[in-house]
Backbone as JSON, one array per atom type, in Angstrom:
{
  "sequence": "XXXXXXXXXXXXXXXXXXXXXXXXXXXXXXXXXXXXXXXXXXXXXXXXXXXXXXXXXXXXXXXXXXXXXXXXXXXXXXXXXXXXXXXXXXXXXXXXXXXXXXXXXXXXXXXXXXXXXXXXXXXXXXXXXXXXXXXXXXXXXXXXXXXXXXXXXXXXXXXXXXX",
  "N": [[25.26, -12.97, 49.03], [23.98, -10.65, 49.3], [25.16, -8.54, 48.13], [25.35, -5.64, 46.06], [24.72, -5.61, 42.63], [24.7, -3.78, 40.56], [26.29, -0.73, 39.8], [25.98, 2.18, 41.86], [26.26, 4.7, 40.84], [24.84, 5.46, 38.6], [22.56, 6.94, 38.79], [19.64, 6.75, 37.86], [19.59, 4.09, 38.09], [19.82, 2.61, 35.84], [22.03, 1.76, 33.19], [23.68, 4.2, 31.06], [23.12, 3.57, 28.37], [20.55, 2.69, 28.27], [18.93, 4.76, 28.92], [16.43, 7.22, 28.22], [16.45, 9.32, 25.25], [16.0, 12.07, 25.84], [16.78, 12.24, 28.44], [19.49, 12.07, 28.4], [20.49, 14.45, 27.63], [20.75, 17.07, 25.16], [20.85, 15.77, 22.05], [21.89, 16.2, 18.89], [20.6, 15.32, 15.8], [21.56, 14.74, 12.52], [19.7, 15.18, 9.75], [19.49, 13.66, 6.7], [18.89, 15.15, 3.67], [16.42, 14.17, 1.45], [16.2, 13.19, -1.93], [13.74, 14.57, -4.13], [12.69, 12.84, -6.05], [13.06, 10.36, -5.05], [12.65, 6.91, -4.8], [10.99, 6.52, -6.98], [11.43, 4.68, -8.99], [10.94, 2.31, -7.62], [8.26, 2.79, -7.2], [7.14, 2.63, -9.77], [7.69, -0.05, -10.44], [6.29, -1.28, -8.35], [3.69, -0.47, -9.03], [3.32, -1.84, -11.45], [3.45, -4.48, -10.54], [1.28, -4.53, -8.72], [-0.85, -4.03, -10.48], [-0.71, -6.21, -12.28], [-0.83, -8.56, -10.64], [-3.13, -7.98, -9.16], [-5.08, -7.84, -11.17], [-5.04, -10.48, -12.03], [-5.96, -11.67, -9.69], [-8.48, -10.56, -9.22], [-10.49, -11.89, -10.58], [-11.3, -14.1, -9.16], [-13.99, -15.8, -7.95], [-16.66, -16.67, -5.81], [-19.39, -18.87, -5.74], [-22.57, -19.27, -4.4], [-25.28, -20.92, -4.56], [-27.58, -18.9, -6.08], [-26.22, -16.63, -5.57], [-23.47, -14.39, -5.92], [-20.14, -14.01, -5.03], [-17.64, -11.9, -5.23], [-14.85, -12.32, -4.11], [-12.21, -12.18, -4.82], [-11.82, -9.71, -6.08], [-12.08, -7.92, -3.98], [-9.95, -8.74, -2.38], [-7.87, -8.16, -4.15], [-8.0, -5.37, -4.18], [-7.26, -4.8, -1.54], [-4.66, -5.81, -1.6], [-3.48, -4.11, -3.56], [-3.72, -1.64, -2.25], [-2.04, -2.14, -0.04], [0.44, -2.48, -1.33], [0.8, 0.08, -2.43], [0.94, 1.72, -0.12], [3.17, 0.53, 1.11], [5.21, 1.12, -0.74], [5.28, 3.92, -0.5], [6.13, 4.15, 2.19], [8.58, 2.87, 2.08], [10.0, 4.5, 0.31], [9.83, 6.78, 1.7], [8.2, 8.88, 0.93], [5.4, 10.56, -0.07], [4.59, 11.15, -2.63], [5.55, 9.02, -4.11], [3.77, 7.04, -3.41], [1.44, 8.0, -4.65], [2.3, 7.91, -7.32], [2.62, 5.17, -7.67], [-0.05, 4.37, -7.49], [-1.09, 5.71, -9.73], [0.29, 4.47, -11.86], [-0.6, 1.86, -11.52], [-3.4, 2.19, -11.95], [-3.41, 3.14, -14.57], [-2.35, 0.94, -15.99], [-4.29, -0.99, -15.36], [-6.49, 0.17, -16.59], [-5.68, -0.01, -19.27], [-5.66, -2.79, -19.49], [-8.36, -3.26, -19.28], [-9.45, -2.35, -21.61], [-9.87, -3.25, -25.08], [-7.37, -3.24, -26.38], [-5.22, -4.93, -26.98], [-6.44, -7.14, -28.07], [-8.71, -9.38, -26.66], [-10.3, -8.06, -23.72], [-8.84, -8.1, -20.44], [-10.15, -7.49, -18.17], [-13.42, -7.59, -17.43], [-16.07, -5.44, -17.71], [-18.55, -4.93, -18.72], [-21.25, -6.7, -20.17], [-23.29, -8.37, -22.65], [-25.31, -9.76, -21.54], [-28.5, -10.28, -19.98], [-28.73, -10.34, -17.22], [-26.63, -9.32, -14.49], [-23.46, -10.55, -14.61], [-21.18, -12.5, -12.61], [-18.44, -12.09, -13.12], [-18.51, -9.66, -14.35], [-19.37, -8.0, -12.28], [-17.18, -8.31, -10.56], [-15.17, -7.12, -12.12], [-16.07, -4.46, -12.2], [-15.94, -3.79, -9.49], [-13.16, -3.98, -9.1], [-12.17, -2.02, -10.89], [-13.48, 0.45, -10.13], [-13.12, 0.44, -7.38], [-10.35, 0.56, -7.19], [-9.66, 3.2, -7.7], [-10.63, 4.42, -5.38], [-9.03, 3.09, -3.53], [-6.51, 4.11, -4.17], [-6.71, 6.81, -3.39], [-7.2, 6.48, -0.64], [-4.81, 5.18, 0.08], [-2.91, 7.19, -0.4], [-3.73, 9.04, 1.52], [-3.27, 7.52, 3.85], [-0.48, 7.13, 3.72], [0.38, 9.78, 3.82], [-0.47, 10.47, 6.37], [1.07, 8.68, 7.91], [3.65, 9.52, 7.33], [3.82, 12.09, 8.23], [5.42, 14.75, 10.04], [6.29, 14.22, 13.42], [5.42, 15.73, 16.53]],
  "CA": [[24.15, -12.75, 48.16], [23.38, -9.34, 49.54], [25.92, -7.47, 47.49], [24.67, -4.96, 44.97], [25.39, -5.94, 41.37], [24.78, -2.63, 39.66], [26.86, 0.43, 40.49], [24.99, 3.18, 42.28], [26.56, 6.01, 40.28], [24.08, 5.71, 37.38], [21.45, 7.86, 39.03], [18.33, 6.11, 37.77], [19.74, 2.66, 38.26], [20.04, 1.98, 34.54], [23.2, 2.29, 32.5], [23.34, 5.27, 30.12], [22.64, 3.06, 27.09], [19.12, 2.41, 28.37], [18.18, 5.97, 29.27], [15.75, 7.84, 27.09], [17.29, 10.35, 24.64], [15.87, 13.37, 26.47], [17.47, 12.2, 29.73], [20.93, 12.13, 28.16], [20.87, 15.78, 27.16], [20.34, 17.31, 23.77], [21.65, 15.11, 21.03], [21.39, 16.67, 17.6], [20.71, 14.36, 14.71], [21.62, 15.37, 11.21], [18.82, 14.49, 8.81], [19.92, 13.76, 5.32], [17.8, 15.58, 2.8], [16.15, 13.16, 0.46], [15.88, 13.68, -3.26], [12.29, 14.52, -4.33], [12.32, 11.73, -6.92], [13.49, 9.12, -4.41], [11.68, 5.83, -4.76], [10.07, 6.49, -8.12], [11.62, 3.39, -9.67], [10.18, 1.35, -6.82], [6.84, 3.09, -7.41], [6.73, 2.09, -11.08], [7.7, -1.51, -10.32], [5.17, -1.62, -7.48], [2.46, -0.3, -9.8], [3.21, -2.94, -12.41], [3.15, -5.7, -9.78], [-0.09, -4.42, -8.2], [-1.8, -4.15, -11.59], [-0.69, -7.56, -12.84], [-1.34, -9.55, -9.68], [-4.5, -7.62, -8.83], [-5.94, -8.23, -12.29], [-5.15, -11.93, -11.94], [-6.69, -12.05, -8.48], [-9.85, -10.04, -9.16], [-11.43, -12.8, -11.21], [-11.68, -15.21, -8.27], [-15.39, -15.59, -7.56], [-17.32, -17.79, -5.15], [-20.82, -18.96, -6.02], [-23.38, -19.99, -3.41], [-26.63, -20.89, -5.12], [-27.71, -17.82, -7.07], [-25.43, -15.49, -5.1], [-22.1, -14.27, -6.42], [-19.26, -13.33, -4.07], [-16.35, -11.63, -5.89], [-13.86, -12.11, -3.06], [-10.91, -11.87, -5.43], [-11.74, -8.27, -6.34], [-11.84, -7.26, -2.69], [-8.57, -9.06, -1.99], [-7.0, -7.42, -5.06], [-7.97, -3.98, -3.7], [-6.45, -4.77, -0.31], [-3.27, -6.0, -2.03], [-3.02, -2.88, -4.22], [-3.58, -0.65, -1.18], [-0.84, -2.47, 0.73], [1.62, -2.19, -2.16], [0.96, 1.54, -2.54], [1.42, 2.25, 1.17], [4.52, 0.03, 1.32], [6.12, 1.91, -1.58], [5.41, 5.23, 0.13], [6.94, 4.03, 3.41], [9.95, 2.5, 1.68], [10.62, 5.66, -0.31], [9.66, 7.91, 2.61], [7.74, 9.9, 0.01], [3.98, 10.38, -0.4], [4.45, 11.19, -4.09], [5.78, 7.67, -4.62], [2.5, 6.33, -3.24], [0.56, 8.46, -5.72], [2.8, 7.4, -8.6], [2.27, 3.74, -7.72], [-1.47, 4.3, -7.8], [-1.32, 6.14, -11.12], [0.78, 3.42, -12.76], [-1.53, 0.74, -11.38], [-4.67, 2.5, -12.6], [-3.16, 3.23, -16.01], [-2.23, -0.42, -16.53], [-5.6, -1.65, -15.24], [-7.31, 0.74, -17.66], [-5.26, -0.62, -20.54], [-6.11, -4.18, -19.49], [-9.82, -3.31, -19.4], [-9.82, -2.07, -23.0], [-9.49, -4.34, -25.98], [-6.26, -2.75, -27.2], [-4.39, -6.05, -27.42], [-7.32, -8.29, -28.3], [-9.79, -9.44, -25.67], [-9.96, -7.39, -22.46], [-8.59, -8.97, -19.29], [-11.08, -7.08, -17.12], [-14.75, -7.45, -18.03], [-16.92, -4.52, -16.95], [-19.88, -4.93, -19.33], [-21.59, -7.82, -21.04], [-24.6, -8.21, -23.29], [-26.27, -10.59, -20.83], [-29.58, -9.52, -19.34], [-28.43, -10.23, -15.8], [-25.23, -8.97, -14.25], [-22.66, -11.73, -14.33], [-20.23, -12.36, -11.51], [-17.17, -11.54, -13.6], [-18.76, -8.24, -14.61], [-19.37, -7.34, -10.97], [-15.79, -8.3, -10.08], [-14.45, -6.11, -12.9], [-16.48, -3.12, -11.75], [-15.37, -3.57, -8.15], [-11.72, -3.78, -9.26], [-11.9, -0.74, -11.57], [-13.93, 1.59, -9.34], [-12.49, 0.35, -6.07], [-8.94, 0.93, -7.27], [-9.58, 4.67, -7.55], [-10.81, 4.7, -3.95], [-7.85, 2.57, -2.83], [-5.4, 5.04, -4.41], [-6.92, 7.98, -2.53], [-6.99, 6.05, 0.75], [-3.38, 4.89, 0.28], [-2.22, 8.47, -0.3], [-4.06, 9.6, 2.83], [-2.59, 6.73, 4.87], [0.95, 7.42, 3.65], [0.58, 11.15, 4.3], [-0.61, 10.45, 7.83], [2.19, 7.95, 8.5], [4.91, 10.22, 7.1], [3.82, 13.47, 8.73], [6.38, 14.91, 11.12], [5.75, 14.13, 14.78], [5.8, 16.88, 17.36]],
  "C": [[23.5, -11.4, 48.36], [24.14, -8.22, 48.88], [25.15, -6.91, 46.29], [25.43, -5.19, 43.67], [25.57, -4.74, 40.47], [25.36, -1.45, 40.43], [25.79, 1.46, 40.79], [25.23, 4.53, 41.65], [25.79, 6.3, 38.99], [22.89, 6.62, 37.6], [20.12, 7.14, 39.01], [18.42, 4.61, 37.96], [19.96, 1.92, 36.96], [21.29, 2.56, 33.91], [22.78, 3.32, 31.45], [22.79, 4.76, 28.78], [21.13, 2.84, 27.1], [18.3, 3.62, 28.77], [17.52, 6.53, 28.02], [16.61, 8.97, 26.53], [17.18, 11.71, 25.33], [16.56, 13.4, 27.83], [18.97, 12.33, 29.56], [21.38, 13.52, 27.73], [20.47, 15.93, 25.71], [21.33, 16.68, 22.81], [21.08, 15.54, 19.69], [21.64, 15.6, 16.54], [20.71, 15.13, 13.4], [20.75, 14.54, 10.28], [19.32, 14.73, 7.4], [18.73, 14.13, 4.46], [17.65, 14.58, 1.66], [15.78, 13.81, -0.87], [14.38, 13.57, -3.49], [11.82, 13.37, -5.21], [12.71, 10.38, -6.33], [12.35, 8.11, -4.4], [10.76, 5.74, -5.95], [10.24, 5.23, -8.96], [10.87, 2.29, -8.95], [8.69, 1.54, -7.03], [6.35, 2.5, -8.73], [6.67, 0.56, -11.03], [6.54, -1.98, -9.45], [3.84, -1.49, -8.19], [2.25, -1.42, -10.8], [2.82, -4.23, -11.69], [1.71, -5.67, -9.27], [-1.12, -4.6, -9.31], [-1.86, -5.58, -12.11], [-1.29, -8.58, -11.88], [-2.79, -9.25, -9.28], [-5.48, -8.01, -9.92], [-6.1, -9.75, -12.32], [-6.07, -12.35, -10.8], [-8.16, -11.65, -8.53], [-10.89, -10.99, -9.75], [-11.84, -13.99, -10.36], [-13.06, -14.93, -7.68], [-15.91, -16.86, -6.89], [-18.81, -17.73, -5.45], [-21.48, -19.79, -4.93], [-24.83, -19.9, -3.87], [-26.7, -19.87, -6.24], [-26.88, -16.61, -6.7], [-24.01, -15.56, -5.63], [-21.29, -13.48, -5.4], [-17.89, -13.11, -4.72], [-15.25, -11.31, -4.87], [-12.49, -11.76, -3.63], [-10.74, -10.39, -5.7], [-11.45, -7.5, -5.06], [-10.41, -7.51, -2.24], [-7.56, -8.33, -2.88], [-6.89, -5.95, -4.64], [-7.12, -3.85, -2.44], [-4.97, -4.92, -0.66], [-2.71, -4.73, -2.67], [-2.81, -1.77, -3.21], [-2.29, -0.89, -0.4], [0.43, -2.17, -0.05], [1.86, -0.69, -2.24], [1.49, 2.14, -1.24], [2.85, 1.78, 1.44], [5.54, 0.83, 0.51], [6.34, 3.29, -0.97], [6.28, 5.2, 1.37], [8.39, 3.71, 3.06], [10.7, 3.7, 1.11], [10.6, 6.87, 0.61], [9.14, 9.13, 1.84], [6.28, 9.62, -0.37], [3.77, 10.4, -1.91], [4.69, 9.82, -4.72], [4.53, 6.82, -4.48], [1.54, 6.71, -4.36], [0.99, 7.94, -7.08], [2.49, 5.92, -8.75], [0.81, 3.57, -8.09], [-1.77, 4.68, -9.24], [-0.87, 5.07, -12.11], [-0.17, 2.22, -12.72], [-2.83, 1.01, -12.14], [-4.52, 2.6, -14.11], [-3.1, 1.83, -16.63], [-3.55, -1.19, -16.44], [-6.55, -1.12, -16.31], [-6.96, 0.17, -19.01], [-5.74, -2.06, -20.63], [-7.62, -4.3, -19.65], [-10.29, -2.98, -20.82], [-9.38, -3.23, -23.88], [-8.39, -3.89, -26.93], [-5.46, -3.91, -27.79], [-5.22, -7.3, -27.69], [-8.46, -8.26, -27.31], [-9.36, -8.75, -24.39], [-9.74, -8.41, -21.34], [-9.53, -8.66, -18.14], [-12.42, -6.81, -17.79], [-15.58, -6.54, -17.14], [-18.33, -4.43, -17.51], [-20.04, -6.18, -20.18], [-22.94, -7.54, -21.69], [-25.66, -9.06, -22.62], [-27.31, -9.72, -20.14], [-29.34, -9.35, -17.84], [-26.95, -9.89, -15.63], [-24.47, -10.23, -13.85], [-21.66, -11.44, -13.22], [-18.92, -11.73, -11.94], [-17.32, -10.06, -13.92], [-18.75, -7.44, -13.31], [-17.95, -7.24, -10.41], [-14.96, -7.25, -10.82], [-14.79, -4.7, -12.48], [-15.92, -2.8, -10.37], [-13.88, -3.26, -8.25], [-11.42, -2.41, -9.87], [-12.28, 0.46, -10.7], [-13.25, 1.61, -7.98], [-11.03, 0.75, -6.07], [-8.76, 2.44, -7.13], [-9.72, 5.07, -6.09], [-9.58, 4.25, -3.17], [-6.65, 3.5, -3.01], [-5.52, 6.25, -3.48], [-6.67, 7.62, -1.07], [-5.52, 5.75, 1.04], [-2.58, 6.18, 0.4], [-2.49, 9.1, 1.06], [-3.34, 8.84, 3.95], [-1.1, 7.02, 4.88], [1.24, 8.83, 4.15], [0.47, 11.21, 5.81], [0.6, 9.79, 8.48], [3.5, 8.72, 8.38], [4.91, 11.64, 7.63], [4.78, 13.59, 9.9], [5.68, 14.88, 12.47], [6.23, 15.32, 15.58], [6.65, 16.47, 18.51]]
}
């Protein structure tokens, strides 16, 4: 039971497969240059999904007495942010993140107008008090612009070259 199981000729005691890359000498990796339009199809599909599901989700409202809690609008913003960042990481391209945000905002803007009949996103009513659905619509519309900017910043930070 006193015999040594690992050969002593490895130097650090670990086989070469477990050594860090800088300990093995200089290994050059060839980086494949990516096309600048890479991931734009994913960006468009992601924008459509974020707009459709976010618009469905933003109308979820909780009522507690006289208080209105538009939790669906907040969750829709988090979902749209996650989709935009995911598309940027998948495409390895910050522009894809921006395109996802632009497509999402364009579709949300179309859904907020009455182009195809009644609007799907209510941002104004004739009621004297602000209704919960009106507040949720404003949070979704205005918050989406902020979410796009934050998603671009997050993707740019995540994709920046490391030193």
